[in-house]
N, C-alpha and C positions, 0 to 999 in steps of 0.2 A: 173838718176831717173827712176824707171821702170815704164812702162805704166801702168794705173789701170786695163786694160782689160787682162794683161798676169801676170802669177805668176812667182816671182823670182827662184821657184823651179821646177826641173823637176820631175813630178810625174808619174809614170807607176804602173801597178798592178804587183805583185810578184806571181809567180807559182811555186810550190816546187813538184819535180818530184822523182821518185824512179826508180833506176835500179835494177833489180830483175833477177837473173838467176836460171833457174832449169834445171840441167842436160845439162849445156853449152848453153841454150837457154834463150833468154830474152823475158819477159812479154812485151806486148804491147797494147794500147787501140787504136782504130779507134774512130776519132773525127767528130764533124758535118761537117768539111770540106773535109770528106772522105780520111784524112790523118791518118798514124799511128803516135803515140805519146807514149812517157812514162806515165804511169800513175801517178796521183796526182792531187794536186789542190791547192786553195788559202789559205794563212793564215787565221786562226782565230784571232780574236783579243786576244792580250796579249800571243799568242802562239808563241814557238820556232819552227824555220824550221824544226828541227829534229823531234818535236814532230808532226807536220803536215804532214811529209811523213810517219810517224808511223800510225796515224790516217787514211789518205788518203788510203793506201794500205790495211787496214784492211777493210775500207767501200767498196772500189772498188773490190778488189780482194778477200777479205776474208783470207788475209795472215798475220801471225804476223811475223814481221822483226826486225832485229837489224841493225841499221843506223851504216855503217862501216866507210864511208868517203865521204867528199864533192867531186865531180868530175869535176863539170862544172857549169859556170854561164854564161848566154848568153841574150843579149837584142835582142829578137825576134820581127821582124816586120811582122805581118800577113797580107799577099796578098792574094787576094786583100783585103783592109781594112774593116772590118767589121761595124766599127763605128770609131769616131774620135780619141779614145783611142786605136790605132792599134798597140802599142807596148807592150810588156810584157817581164818582167825580170824573165828568166826561171833559176832556181837553182835545180841542180840535184845531187842525193845523191846515191852511191852504197850501197845496202842493203842486209844483208843475209837473206834467209827464213829460219825462225824458224819453221813454222808450218802452216797448212792450218787449219783456225779457223771458216771459214764461206763460204758463197757462193759468185759468181761473182755477182756484182751490174748489173741488166739487164736493169734498168731504171735510169740515173744518173741525175744530176743538168743540164747536157746539153742535154738531150734528151737520146734515145736509145743507149745503151752501147755494144761495142762488144770487147772482149778480146782474144788475141791469144798469142802463144810462137813461136818465130822465132829463126832460128840460126843465127849466125853473117854473113854466106854467103848470107842468105835469106833477111836480113835488107838492104843490099846494093840495092836491087832492089825494095824496096817498095817505095810507095808514103809516104814520110816522109822528113821533114825539115833536111838539110845537118848535122845541129849542134847535132841533136838527135844522128845521125848515128856515128859521132865522139866521143860524150860522151859515148855511148855504148861500142864502141872499146877500148877506154881508160879504162873504168870501168872494162872491161873483163881482160885486160892486168894487172890492180891493183889487180883484185881477183886472177889471174893465181900466180902474185909475192907474195902475202900474204899466198897462198896455200904451197909455197916452204919454208917459214922460220918454 
């Protein structure tokens, strides 16, 4: 029997991220913890993850993208924990940039937003969770492989 003060399910928020390359450089967002991360956000009710990444990249970067492939899912623990729910499931998709249809979001849901484009060499030195770096490198290799066919 499960005690009444605990849930039999493990519930975590889900964050959907987009990996977008432009001229062999990847677009990143600086968050409120002064870390670089992939742009993206939370699922809306009834929304499929691929729809979320397309919507979020349009809202945050002003980019129209096509989802190519799922790259990574990772259960991330925010350190130091901001609140009791300090875990988030991050799902990252490789996206092709179709066009720029808007402007960067300068004031986002999490406050002031900063975006920048980095080379693969530069991301290794950034203040960024390691799993993001691994996902970006994997996405770059997938993208190169798809361009050869």
